[in-house]
KEFI-353023 format. One record per atom (N, C-alpha, C): x, y, z; atom name; residue number from 1. Coordinates in steps of 0.02 Angstrom, whole numbers, padded with zeros to 5 digits. Last residue first. Layout:
# KEFI-353023
+--------+--------+--------+------+-----+
:      x :      y :      z : atom :   n :
+--------+--------+--------+------+-----+
:      X :      Y :      Z :   CA : NUM :
...
+--------+--------+--------+------+-----+
This chain:
# KEFI-353023
+--------+--------+--------+------+-----+
:      x :      y :      z : atom :   n :
+--------+--------+--------+------+-----+
: -01436 : -01030 :  02304 :    N : 180 :
: -01469 : -01062 :  02361 :   CA : 180 :
: -01515 : -01015 :  02398 :    C : 180 :
: -01459 : -01009 :  02128 :    N : 179 :
: -01435 : -00982 :  02191 :   CA : 179 :
: -01471 : -01016 :  02249 :    C : 179 :
: -01412 : -01106 :  01993 :    N : 178 :
: -01466 : -01088 :  02039 :   CA : 178 :
: -01438 : -01065 :  02105 :    C : 178 :
: -01309 : -01152 :  01917 :    N : 177 :
: -01327 : -01082 :  01910 :   CA : 177 :
: -01383 : -01060 :  01957 :    C : 177 :
: -01371 : -01316 :  01891 :    N : 176 :
: -01316 : -01270 :  01892 :   CA : 176 :
: -01340 : -01198 :  01883 :    C : 176 :
: -01459 : -01418 :  01991 :    N : 175 :
: -01472 : -01368 :  01939 :   CA : 175 :
: -01416 : -01317 :  01941 :    C : 175 :
: -01473 : -01578 :  02028 :    N : 174 :
: -01423 : -01525 :  02032 :   CA : 174 :
: -01433 : -01476 :  01975 :    C : 174 :
: -01586 : -01654 :  01980 :    N : 173 :
: -01582 : -01626 :  02048 :   CA : 173 :
: -01534 : -01568 :  02051 :    C : 173 :
: -01581 : -01690 :  01844 :    N : 172 :
: -01645 : -01681 :  01877 :   CA : 172 :
: -01641 : -01648 :  01945 :    C : 172 :
: -01446 : -01689 :  01801 :    N : 171 :
: -01500 : -01667 :  01755 :   CA : 171 :
: -01564 : -01649 :  01794 :    C : 171 :
: -01373 : -01743 :  01903 :    N : 170 :
: -01362 : -01673 :  01886 :   CA : 170 :
: -01417 : -01646 :  01840 :    C : 170 :
: -01428 : -01875 :  01898 :    N : 169 :
: -01433 : -01833 :  01958 :   CA : 169 :
: -01425 : -01760 :  01941 :    C : 169 :
: -01391 : -01916 :  01771 :    N : 168 :
: -01462 : -01911 :  01788 :   CA : 168 :
: -01472 : -01867 :  01850 :    C : 168 :
: -01251 : -01914 :  01788 :    N : 167 :
: -01283 : -01871 :  01738 :   CA : 167 :
: -01357 : -01862 :  01752 :    C : 167 :
: -01239 : -02014 :  01884 :    N : 166 :
: -01221 : -01945 :  01902 :   CA : 166 :
: -01250 : -01896 :  01852 :    C : 166 :
: -01279 : -02122 :  01804 :    N : 165 :
: -01318 : -02103 :  01863 :   CA : 165 :
: -01301 : -02033 :  01887 :    C : 165 :
: -01176 : -02122 :  01709 :    N : 164 :
: -01246 : -02113 :  01688 :   CA : 164 :
: -01288 : -02091 :  01747 :    C : 164 :
: -01066 : -02147 :  01791 :    N : 163 :
: -01069 : -02085 :  01753 :   CA : 163 :
: -01140 : -02071 :  01731 :    C : 163 :
: -01097 : -02276 :  01840 :    N : 162 :
: -01092 : -02220 :  01886 :   CA : 162 :
: -01096 : -02153 :  01850 :    C : 162 :
: -01091 : -02348 :  01720 :    N : 161 :
: -01154 : -02345 :  01758 :   CA : 161 :
: -01153 : -02286 :  01806 :    C : 161 :
: -00954 : -02332 :  01690 :    N : 160 :
: -01006 : -02305 :  01646 :   CA : 160 :
: -01073 : -02299 :  01681 :    C : 160 :
: -00893 : -02401 :  01797 :    N : 159 :
: -00881 : -02329 :  01788 :   CA : 159 :
: -00935 : -02298 :  01743 :    C : 159 :
: -00941 : -02531 :  01770 :    N : 158 :
: -00955 : -02498 :  01834 :   CA : 158 :
: -00947 : -02423 :  01827 :    C : 158 :
: -00879 : -02553 :  01647 :    N : 157 :
: -00952 : -02552 :  01651 :   CA : 157 :
: -00974 : -02517 :  01716 :    C : 157 :
: -00746 : -02554 :  01693 :    N : 156 :
: -00768 : -02503 :  01644 :   CA : 156 :
: -00845 : -02497 :  01644 :    C : 156 :
: -00745 : -02665 :  01775 :    N : 155 :
: -00730 : -02600 :  01804 :   CA : 155 :
: -00753 : -02544 :  01758 :    C : 155 :
: -00771 : -02764 :  01679 :    N : 154 :
: -00820 : -02751 :  01732 :   CA : 154 :
: -00808 : -02684 :  01765 :    C : 154 :
: -00653 : -02753 :  01602 :    N : 153 :
: -00720 : -02743 :  01571 :   CA : 153 :
: -00772 : -02728 :  01625 :    C : 153 :
: -00554 : -02784 :  01694 :    N : 152 :
: -00555 : -02718 :  01664 :   CA : 152 :
: -00623 : -02703 :  01633 :    C : 152 :
: -00589 : -02917 :  01721 :    N : 151 :
: -00588 : -02868 :  01775 :   CA : 151 :
: -00591 : -02798 :  01747 :    C : 151 :
: -00572 : -02975 :  01595 :    N : 150 :
: -00639 : -02975 :  01626 :   CA : 150 :
: -00643 : -02923 :  01682 :    C : 150 :
: -00432 : -02953 :  01579 :    N : 149 :
: -00481 : -02927 :  01532 :   CA : 149 :
: -00551 : -02922 :  01561 :    C : 149 :
: -00369 : -03022 :  01682 :    N : 148 :
: -00364 : -02949 :  01680 :   CA : 148 :
: -00417 : -02919 :  01633 :    C : 148 :
: -00384 : -03147 :  01774 :    N : 147 :
: -00419 : -03128 :  01713 :   CA : 147 :
: -00422 : -03052 :  01709 :    C : 147 :
: -00338 : -03208 :  01889 :    N : 146 :
: -00289 : -03182 :  01841 :   CA : 146 :
: -00320 : -03161 :  01774 :    C : 146 :
: -00410 : -03255 :  01995 :    N : 145 :
: -00417 : -03290 :  01931 :   CA : 145 :
: -00367 : -03267 :  01878 :    C : 145 :
: -00367 : -03173 :  02101 :    N : 144 :
: -00374 : -03246 :  02110 :   CA : 144 :
: -00375 : -03283 :  02043 :    C : 144 :
: -00356 : -03040 :  02042 :    N : 143 :
: -00304 : -03072 :  02083 :   CA : 143 :
: -00310 : -03148 :  02085 :    C : 143 :
: -00465 : -03010 :  01954 :    N : 142 :
: -00397 : -02987 :  01941 :   CA : 142 :
: -00345 : -03027 :  01979 :    C : 142 :
: -00579 : -03067 :  02008 :    N : 141 :
: -00560 : -03083 :  01939 :   CA : 141 :
: -00487 : -03065 :  01926 :    C : 141 :
: -00576 : -03004 :  02134 :    N : 140 :
: -00570 : -03077 :  02129 :   CA : 140 :
: -00549 : -03098 :  02058 :    C : 140 :
: -00597 : -02870 :  02096 :    N : 139 :
: -00536 : -02890 :  02132 :   CA : 139 :
: -00523 : -02965 :  02126 :    C : 139 :
: -00725 : -02883 :  02040 :    N : 138 :
: -00669 : -02859 :  01999 :   CA : 138 :
: -00603 : -02879 :  02031 :    C : 138 :
: -00795 : -02924 :  02156 :    N : 137 :
: -00790 : -02968 :  02097 :   CA : 137 :
: -00733 : -02948 :  02052 :    C : 137 :
: -00784 : -02811 :  02233 :    N : 136 :
: -00753 : -02873 :  02258 :   CA : 136 :
: -00746 : -02923 :  02200 :    C : 136 :
: -00858 : -02723 :  02154 :    N : 135 :
: -00787 : -02709 :  02166 :   CA : 135 :
: -00751 : -02771 :  02193 :    C : 135 :
: -00987 : -02782 :  02154 :    N : 134 :
: -00949 : -02776 :  02093 :   CA : 134 :
: -00875 : -02766 :  02106 :    C : 134 :
: -01004 : -02896 :  02294 :    N : 133 :
: -01022 : -02836 :  02257 :   CA : 133 :
: -00974 : -02830 :  02198 :    C : 133 :
: -01058 : -03037 :  02373 :    N : 132 :
: -01009 : -03013 :  02325 :   CA : 132 :
: -01036 : -02953 :  02286 :    C : 132 :
: -01134 : -03102 :  02464 :    N : 131 :
: -01121 : -03032 :  02477 :   CA : 131 :
: -01071 : -03002 :  02427 :    C : 131 :
: -01159 : -03241 :  02467 :    N : 130 :
: -01207 : -03197 :  02434 :   CA : 130 :
: -01195 : -03123 :  02446 :    C : 130 :
: -01049 : -03300 :  02531 :    N : 129 :
: -01116 : -03306 :  02560 :   CA : 129 :
: -01165 : -03255 :  02532 :    C : 129 :
: -00908 : -03190 :  02504 :    N : 128 :
: -00941 : -03255 :  02507 :   CA : 128 :
: -01012 : -03248 :  02534 :    C : 128 :
: -00835 : -03076 :  02511 :    N : 127 :
: -00880 : -03083 :  02453 :   CA : 127 :
: -00917 : -03150 :  02453 :    C : 127 :
: -00773 : -03074 :  02630 :    N : 126 :
: -00732 : -03093 :  02572 :   CA : 126 :
: -00774 : -03101 :  02510 :    C : 126 :
: -00840 : -03029 :  02742 :    N : 125 :
: -00859 : -03093 :  02714 :   CA : 125 :
: -00814 : -03117 :  02657 :    C : 125 :
: -00767 : -02916 :  02798 :    N : 124 :
: -00819 : -02952 :  02834 :   CA : 124 :
: -00830 : -03023 :  02807 :    C : 124 :
: -00673 : -02873 :  02703 :    N : 123 :
: -00650 : -02891 :  02771 :   CA : 123 :
: -00703 : -02930 :  02810 :    C : 123 :
: -00754 : -02852 :  02591 :    N : 122 :
: -00699 : -02900 :  02587 :   CA : 122 :
: -00675 : -02920 :  02657 :    C : 122 :
: -00843 : -02756 :  02639 :    N : 121 :
: -00868 : -02820 :  02615 :   CA : 121 :
: -00812 : -02872 :  02616 :    C : 121 :
: -00753 : -02650 :  02671 :    N : 120 :
: -00798 : -02679 :  02721 :   CA : 120 :
: -00821 : -02749 :  02701 :    C : 120 :
: -00683 : -02627 :  02546 :    N : 119 :
: -00649 : -02646 :  02607 :   CA : 119 :
: -00694 : -02679 :  02659 :    C : 119 :
: -00779 : -02592 :  02445 :    N : 118 :
: -00736 : -02650 :  02440 :   CA : 118 :
: -00712 : -02673 :  02508 :    C : 118 :
: -00892 : -02499 :  02363 :    N : 117 :
: -00879 : -02530 :  02429 :   CA : 117 :
: -00838 : -02593 :  02419 :    C : 117 :
: -00934 : -02439 :  02250 :    N : 116 :
: -00862 : -02441 :  02261 :   CA : 116 :
: -00843 : -02474 :  02327 :    C : 116 :
: -01071 : -02449 :  02264 :    N : 115 :
: -01039 : -02478 :  02205 :   CA : 115 :
: -00965 : -02486 :  02216 :    C : 115 :
: -01084 : -02377 :  02383 :    N : 114 :
: -01101 : -02448 :  02382 :   CA : 114 :
: -01070 : -02482 :  02322 :    C : 114 :
: -01048 : -02248 :  02344 :    N : 113 :
: -01009 : -02282 :  02396 :   CA : 113 :
: -01022 : -02357 :  02395 :    C : 113 :
: -01150 : -02224 :  02251 :    N : 112 :
: -01080 : -02226 :  02229 :   CA : 112 :
: -01037 : -02263 :  02280 :    C : 112 :
: -01258 : -02229 :  02339 :    N : 111 :
: -01256 : -02275 :  02282 :   CA : 111 :
: -01185 : -02281 :  02257 :    C : 111 :
: -01226 : -02124 :  02424 :    N : 110 :
: -01228 : -02192 :  02451 :   CA : 110 :
: -01226 : -02243 :  02395 :    C : 110 :
: -01238 : -02017 :  02332 :    N : 109 :
: -01175 : -02031 :  02364 :   CA : 109 :
: -01173 : -02102 :  02392 :    C : 109 :
: -01375 : -02028 :  02298 :    N : 108 :
: -01324 : -02035 :  02246 :   CA : 108 :
: -01256 : -02052 :  02278 :    C : 108 :
: -01433 : -02006 :  02424 :    N : 107 :
: -01446 : -02068 :  02387 :   CA : 107 :
: -01394 : -02080 :  02334 :    C : 107 :
: -01386 : -01877 :  02454 :    N : 106 :
: -01366 : -01934 :  02496 :   CA : 106 :
: -01378 : -02000 :  02461 :    C : 106 :
: -01454 : -01807 :  02353 :    N : 105 :
: -01381 : -01807 :  02355 :   CA : 105 :
: -01356 : -01866 :  02397 :    C : 105 :
: -01586 : -01831 :  02395 :    N : 104 :
: -01564 : -01855 :  02330 :   CA : 104 :
: -01487 : -01858 :  02326 :    C : 104 :
: -01585 : -01765 :  02518 :    N : 103 :
: -01597 : -01837 :  02516 :   CA : 103 :
: -01574 : -01867 :  02450 :    C : 103 :
: -01566 : -01635 :  02470 :    N : 102 :
: -01515 : -01665 :  02514 :   CA : 102 :
: -01523 : -01741 :  02515 :    C : 102 :
: -01685 : -01615 :  02396 :    N : 101 :
: -01619 : -01613 :  02363 :   CA : 101 :
: -01563 : -01644 :  02405 :    C : 101 :
: -01783 : -01636 :  02505 :    N : 100 :
: -01777 : -01682 :  02448 :   CA : 100 :
: -01710 : -01676 :  02411 :    C : 100 :
: -01802 : -01539 :  02600 :    N :  99 :
: -01752 : -01591 :  02614 :   CA :  99 :
: -01739 : -01637 :  02554 :    C :  99 :
: -01904 : -01464 :  02552 :    N :  98 :
: -01839 : -01432 :  02556 :   CA :  98 :
: -01783 : -01481 :  02573 :    C :  98 :
: -02011 : -01554 :  02563 :    N :  97 :
: -01988 : -01532 :  02496 :   CA :  97 :
: -01920 : -01497 :  02497 :    C :  97 :
: -02014 : -01565 :  02710 :    N :  96 :
: -01992 : -01620 :  02667 :   CA :  96 :
: -01973 : -01598 :  02596 :    C :  96 :
: -02065 : -01438 :  02755 :    N :  95 :
: -01998 : -01461 :  02772 :   CA :  95 :
: -01973 : -01514 :  02723 :    C :  95 :
: -02193 : -01420 :  02688 :    N :  94 :
: -02144 : -01366 :  02697 :   CA :  94 :
: -02073 : -01394 :  02706 :    C :  94 :
: -02275 : -01532 :  02678 :    N :  93 :
: -02279 : -01481 :  02626 :   CA :  93 :
: -02226 : -01427 :  02631 :    C :  93 :
: -02243 : -01618 :  02787 :    N :  92 :
: -02254 : -01644 :  02719 :   CA :  92 :
: -02249 : -01591 :  02666 :    C :  92 :
: -02230 : -01534 :  02899 :    N :  91 :
: -02175 : -01576 :  02878 :   CA :  91 :
: -02183 : -01597 :  02805 :    C :  91 :
: -02356 : -01475 :  02900 :    N :  90 :
: -02297 : -01433 :  02894 :   CA :  90 :
: -02237 : -01474 :  02872 :    C :  90 :
: -02435 : -01588 :  02918 :    N :  89 :
: -02441 : -01550 :  02856 :   CA :  89 :
: -02381 : -01504 :  02846 :    C :  89 :
: -02396 : -01626 :  03047 :    N :  88 :
: -02383 : -01671 :  02991 :   CA :  88 :
: -02389 : -01635 :  02924 :    C :  88 :
: -02441 : -01515 :  03119 :    N :  87 :
: -02370 : -01532 :  03119 :   CA :  87 :
: -02354 : -01577 :  03060 :    C :  87 :
: -02560 : -01421 :  03019 :    N :  86 :
: -02541 : -01464 :  03075 :   CA :  86 :
: -02467 : -01481 :  03069 :    C :  86 :
: -02589 : -01251 :  02976 :    N :  85 :
: -02564 : -01317 :  02958 :   CA :  85 :
: -02545 : -01357 :  03020 :    C :  85 :
: -02636 : -01120 :  02987 :    N :  84 :
: -02672 : -01173 :  03021 :   CA :  84 :
: -02650 : -01243 :  03003 :    C :  84 :
: -02567 : -01012 :  02942 :    N :  83 :
: -02621 : -01036 :  02899 :   CA :  83 :
: -02658 : -01095 :  02929 :    C :  83 :
: -02469 : -01004 :  03039 :    N :  82 :
: -02521 : -00951 :  03037 :   CA :  82 :
: -02580 : -00972 :  02993 :    C :  82 :
: -02393 : -01113 :  03001 :    N :  81 :
: -02426 : -01113 :  03067 :   CA :  81 :
: -02482 : -01062 :  03067 :    C :  81 :
: -02346 : -01068 :  02879 :    N :  80 :
: -02388 : -01127 :  02880 :   CA :  80 :
: -02426 : -01132 :  02946 :    C :  80 :
: -02266 : -00962 :  02922 :    N :  79 :
: -02324 : -00948 :  02880 :   CA :  79 :
: -02372 : -01007 :  02879 :    C :  79 :
: -02168 : -01036 :  02988 :    N :  78 :
: -02209 : -00989 :  03026 :   CA :  78 :
: -02272 : -00971 :  02987 :    C :  78 :
: -02111 : -01102 :  02881 :    N :  77 :
: -02146 : -01141 :  02931 :   CA :  77 :
: -02191 : -01096 :  02974 :    C :  77 :
: -02058 : -00990 :  02814 :    N :  76 :
: -02105 : -01035 :  02781 :   CA :  76 :
: -02145 : -01075 :  02832 :    C :  76 :
: -01969 : -00931 :  02906 :    N :  75 :
: -02027 : -00894 :  02881 :   CA :  75 :
: -02079 : -00940 :  02851 :    C :  75 :
: -01855 : -01002 :  02933 :    N :  74 :
: -01911 : -01008 :  02979 :   CA :  74 :
: -01975 : -00975 :  02955 :    C :  74 :
: -01765 : -01095 :  02814 :    N :  73 :
: -01791 : -01030 :  02835 :   CA :  73 :
: -01853 : -01039 :  02878 :    C :  73 :
: -01648 : -01219 :  02866 :    N :  72 :
: -01714 : -01203 :  02837 :   CA :  72 :
: -01737 : -01134 :  02860 :    C :  72 :
: -01532 : -01258 :  02926 :    N :  71 :
: -01528 : -01202 :  02878 :   CA :  71 :
: -01595 : -01184 :  02847 :    C :  71 :
: -01564 : -01368 :  03000 :    N :  70 :
: -01543 : -01308 :  03036 :   CA :  70 :
: -01542 : -01247 :  02990 :    C :  70 :
: -01588 : -01457 :  02896 :    N :  69 :
: -01644 : -01436 :  02938 :   CA :  69 :
: -01626 : -01373 :  02977 :    C :  69 :
: -01456 : -01473 :  02850 :    N :  68 :
: -01507 : -01443 :  02807 :   CA :  68 :
: -01567 : -01419 :  02847 :    C :  68 :
: -01398 : -01533 :  02962 :    N :  67 :
: -01371 : -01469 :  02937 :   CA :  67 :
: -01422 : -01435 :  02892 :    C :  67 :
: -01471 : -01651 :  02969 :    N :  66 :
: -01478 : -01602 :  03022 :   CA :  66 :
: -01450 : -01534 :  03002 :    C :  66 :
: -01429 : -01712 :  02848 :    N :  65 :
: -01499 : -01694 :  02858 :   CA :  65 :
: -01508 : -01643 :  02914 :    C :  65 :
: -01290 : -01729 :  02867 :    N :  64 :
: -01316 : -01692 :  02809 :   CA :  64 :
: -01387 : -01667 :  02823 :    C :  64 :
: -01290 : -01809 :  02984 :    N :  63 :
: -01257 : -01744 :  02983 :   CA :  63 :
: -01283 : -01701 :  02926 :    C :  63 :
: -01356 : -01924 :  02940 :    N :  62 :
: -01385 : -01884 :  02994 :   CA :  62 :
: -01355 : -01814 :  02995 :    C :  62 :
: -01266 : -01975 :  02847 :    N :  61 :
: -01331 : -01951 :  02824 :   CA :  61 :
: -01363 : -01906 :  02877 :    C :  61 :
: -01161 : -02005 :  02939 :    N :  60 :
: -01149 : -01964 :  02879 :   CA :  60 :
: -01214 : -01934 :  02855 :    C :  60 :
: -01218 : -02094 :  03031 :    N :  59 :
: -01197 : -02027 :  03052 :   CA :  59 :
: -01185 : -01979 :  02994 :    C :  59 :
: -01242 : -02209 :  02945 :    N :  58 :
: -01297 : -02169 :  02973 :   CA :  58 :
: -01274 : -02101 :  02996 :    C :  58 :
: -01138 : -02290 :  02905 :    N :  57 :
: -01150 : -02228 :  02867 :   CA :  57 :
: -01209 : -02187 :  02892 :    C :  57 :
: -01136 : -02399 :  02996 :    N :  56 :
: -01075 : -02361 :  02982 :   CA :  56 :
: -01089 : -02293 :  02950 :    C :  56 :
: -01265 : -02450 :  02998 :    N :  55 :
: -01236 : -02425 :  03060 :   CA :  55 :
: -01176 : -02380 :  03045 :    C :  55 :
: -01271 : -02492 :  02864 :    N :  54 :
: -01318 : -02442 :  02890 :   CA :  54 :
: -01290 : -02410 :  02953 :    C :  54 :
: -01170 : -02588 :  02862 :    N :  53 :
: -01164 : -02528 :  02820 :   CA :  53 :
: -01211 : -02473 :  02843 :    C :  53 :
: -01226 : -02681 :  02953 :    N :  52 :
: -01161 : -02650 :  02966 :   CA :  52 :
: -01153 : -02586 :  02926 :    C :  52 :
: -01342 : -02719 :  02885 :    N :  51 :
: -01347 : -02686 :  02950 :   CA :  51 :
: -01282 : -02651 :  02969 :    C :  51 :
: -01283 : -02778 :  02772 :    N :  50 :
: -01326 : -02719 :  02764 :   CA :  50 :
: -01334 : -02682 :  02830 :    C :  50 :
: -01218 : -02886 :  02833 :    N :  49 :
: -01178 : -02835 :  02799 :   CA :  49 :
: -01219 : -02771 :  02789 :    C :  49 :
: -01333 : -02954 :  02878 :    N :  48 :
: -01282 : -02932 :  02925 :   CA :  48 :
: -01239 : -02877 :  02895 :    C :  48 :
: -01399 : -02984 :  02759 :    N :  47 :
: -01431 : -02939 :  02807 :   CA :  47 :
: -01381 : -02913 :  02859 :    C :  47 :
: -01302 : -03072 :  02704 :    N :  46 :
: -01320 : -03010 :  02670 :   CA :  46 :
: -01353 : -02961 :  02717 :    C :  46 :
: -01300 : -03177 :  02797 :    N :  45 :
: -01239 : -03137 :  02786 :   CA :  45 :
: -01256 : -03071 :  02752 :    C :  45 :
: -01441 : -03222 :  02790 :    N :  44 :
: -01406 : -03201 :  02852 :   CA :  44 :
: -01347 : -03156 :  02839 :    C :  44 :
: -01583 : -03216 :  02717 :    N :  43 :
: -01513 : -03209 :  02695 :   CA :  43 :
: -01471 : -03179 :  02751 :    C :  43 :
: -01697 : -03337 :  02767 :    N :  42 :
: -01673 : -03270 :  02782 :   CA :  42 :
: -01600 : -03264 :  02760 :    C :  42 :
: -01838 : -03428 :  02714 :    N :  41 :
: -01765 : -03422 :  02711 :   CA :  41 :
: -01744 : -03349 :  02721 :    C :  41 :
: -01966 : -03479 :  02820 :    N :  40 :
: -01944 : -03425 :  02776 :   CA :  40 :
: -01868 : -03425 :  02774 :    C :  40 :
: -02097 : -03585 :  02847 :    N :  39 :
: -02024 : -03581 :  02850 :   CA :  39 :
: -02001 : -03531 :  02797 :    C :  39 :
: -02243 : -03571 :  02945 :    N :  38 :
: -02210 : -03561 :  02881 :   CA :  38 :
: -02135 : -03555 :  02892 :    C :  38 :
: -02294 : -03577 :  03073 :    N :  37 :
: -02295 : -03637 :  03033 :   CA :  37 :
: -02263 : -03631 :  02965 :    C :  37 :
: -02268 : -03448 :  03122 :    N :  36 :
: -02337 : -03470 :  03112 :   CA :  36 :
: -02342 : -03531 :  03067 :    C :  36 :
: -02108 : -03451 :  03062 :    N :  35 :
: -02160 : -03407 :  03089 :   CA :  35 :
: -02228 : -03434 :  03071 :    C :  35 :
: -01944 : -03494 :  03061 :    N :  34 :
: -02011 : -03522 :  03063 :   CA :  34 :
: -02058 : -03473 :  03099 :    C :  34 :
: -01809 : -03474 :  02957 :    N :  33 :
: -01847 : -03442 :  03010 :   CA :  33 :
: -01918 : -03468 :  03006 :    C :  33 :
: -01651 : -03532 :  02910 :    N :  32 :
: -01723 : -03543 :  02908 :   CA :  32 :
: -01756 : -03511 :  02968 :    C :  32 :
: -01526 : -03436 :  02830 :    N :  31 :
: -01550 : -03472 :  02889 :   CA :  31 :
: -01625 : -03480 :  02882 :    C :  31 :
: -01400 : -03423 :  02704 :    N :  30 :
: -01469 : -03417 :  02728 :   CA :  30 :
: -01477 : -03457 :  02792 :    C :  30 :
: -01257 : -03416 :  02704 :    N :  29 :
: -01297 : -03381 :  02653 :   CA :  29 :
: -01368 : -03370 :  02678 :    C :  29 :
: -01144 : -03388 :  02833 :    N :  28 :
: -01203 : -03427 :  02810 :   CA :  28 :
: -01243 : -03386 :  02761 :    C :  28 :
: -01046 : -03301 :  02875 :    N :  27 :
: -01027 : -03354 :  02829 :   CA :  27 :
: -01086 : -03397 :  02805 :    C :  27 :
: -01085 : -03207 :  02968 :    N :  26 :
: -01048 : -03184 :  02910 :   CA :  26 :
: -01029 : -03239 :  02860 :    C :  26 :
: -01157 : -03274 :  03069 :    N :  25 :
: -01186 : -03216 :  03036 :   CA :  25 :
: -01151 : -03198 :  02971 :    C :  25 :
: -01192 : -03418 :  03118 :    N :  24 :
: -01132 : -03392 :  03084 :   CA :  24 :
: -01155 : -03333 :  03040 :    C :  24 :
: -01268 : -03441 :  03271 :    N :  23 :
: -01278 : -03421 :  03202 :   CA :  23 :
: -01213 : -03393 :  03175 :    C :  23 :
: -01282 : -03582 :  03385 :    N :  22 :
: -01256 : -03517 :  03364 :   CA :  22 :
: -01265 : -03505 :  03289 :    C :  22 :
: -01441 : -03655 :  03429 :    N :  21 :
: -01372 : -03661 :  03406 :   CA :  21 :
: -01347 : -03593 :  03383 :    C :  21 :
: -01558 : -03611 :  03491 :    N :  20 :
: -01535 : -03679 :  03501 :   CA :  20 :
: -01461 : -03687 :  03482 :    C :  20 :
: -01589 : -03463 :  03581 :    N :  19 :
: -01566 : -03494 :  03519 :   CA :  19 :
: -01540 : -03563 :  03534 :    C :  19 :
: -01648 : -03387 :  03685 :    N :  18 :
: -01660 : -03458 :  03680 :   CA :  18 :
: -01641 : -03490 :  03614 :    C :  18 :
: -01623 : -03257 :  03717 :    N :  17 :
: -01675 : -03269 :  03667 :   CA :  17 :
: -01688 : -03343 :  03656 :    C :  17 :
: -01524 : -03266 :  03818 :    N :  16 :
: -01584 : -03225 :  03827 :   CA :  16 :
: -01641 : -03241 :  03779 :    C :  16 :
: -01427 : -03362 :  03776 :    N :  15 :
: -01448 : -03357 :  03846 :   CA :  15 :
: -01513 : -03318 :  03856 :    C :  15 :
: -01416 : -03349 :  03636 :    N :  14 :
: -01429 : -03415 :  03667 :   CA :  14 :
: -01455 : -03409 :  03737 :    C :  14 :
: -01393 : -03212 :  03623 :    N :  13 :
: -01447 : -03244 :  03587 :   CA :  13 :
: -01466 : -03311 :  03616 :    C :  13 :
: -01277 : -03195 :  03697 :    N :  12 :
: -01340 : -03167 :  03723 :   CA :  12 :
: -01401 : -03194 :  03686 :    C :  12 :
: -01191 : -03269 :  03611 :    N :  11 :
: -01196 : -03284 :  03683 :   CA :  11 :
: -01262 : -03258 :  03711 :    C :  11 :
: -01205 : -03206 :  03488 :    N :  10 :
: -01229 : -03275 :  03495 :   CA :  10 :
: -01235 : -03295 :  03568 :    C :  10 :
: -01147 : -03083 :  03525 :    N :   9 :
: -01215 : -03085 :  03498 :   CA :   9 :
: -01244 : -03156 :  03505 :    C :   9 :
: -01017 : -03112 :  03562 :    N :   8 :
: -01063 : -03089 :  03614 :   CA :   8 :
: -01136 : -03092 :  03589 :    C :   8 :
: -00933 : -03257 :  03500 :    N :   7 :
: -00963 : -03191 :  03492 :   CA :   7 :
: -01015 : -03175 :  03545 :    C :   7 :
: -00875 : -03380 :  03495 :    N :   6 :
: -00855 : -03337 :  03550 :   CA :   6 :
: -00889 : -03269 :  03548 :    C :   6 :
: -00936 : -03451 :  03387 :    N :   5 :
: -00915 : -03485 :  03448 :   CA :   5 :
: -00907 : -03437 :  03507 :    C :   5 :
: -00971 : -03362 :  03282 :    N :   4 :
: -01019 : -03413 :  03305 :   CA :   4 :
: -01000 : -03446 :  03371 :    C :   4 :
: -00945 : -03187 :  03297 :    N :   3 :
: -00915 : -03253 :  03292 :   CA :   3 :
: -00963 : -03306 :  03318 :    C :   3 :
: -00985 : -03058 :  03311 :    N :   2 :
: -01028 : -03102 :  03272 :   CA :   2 :
: -00999 : -03172 :  03263 :    C :   2 :
: -00886 : -02996 :  03388 :    N :   1 :
: -00956 : -02993 :  03410 :   CA :   1 :
: -00999 : -03045 :  03374 :    C :   1 :
+--------+--------+--------+------+-----+
């Protein structure tokens, strides 16, 4: 789909949107975008990988959030309606605070998944064009450069960062012993 020569995105971009030349979405670090006389560098490969990751993991987050919304007690929202709360007030003061622990869990899980993301990045770009994440760098250090020490050190730092973030999550969001 994203191939510069044969991809359907570039085909429709050229025919419908009037692109002058095809865009190499996964191999160009930046493209120039002109708006109102200003030229803005756009990180093409990074934005493409981010869009792919968003598309891939959206159902995961959607499932968590819809399950939590389905489990919300109706009494609180009914009480807010009786007190005269508007729809936006009910969402802000009743629904959203009950969704925060689920959103925090999703943020921690996505952060862990992003830190450990290897296969998608490696298959899409190989870590080139400004998309190299820590796991791809560790793999590159280990296989291409043969630097086992640097790869082990970076993997250890990655593990320590994840442990600290999980500790912060459990300290502030995950309250052990609390009944649902």
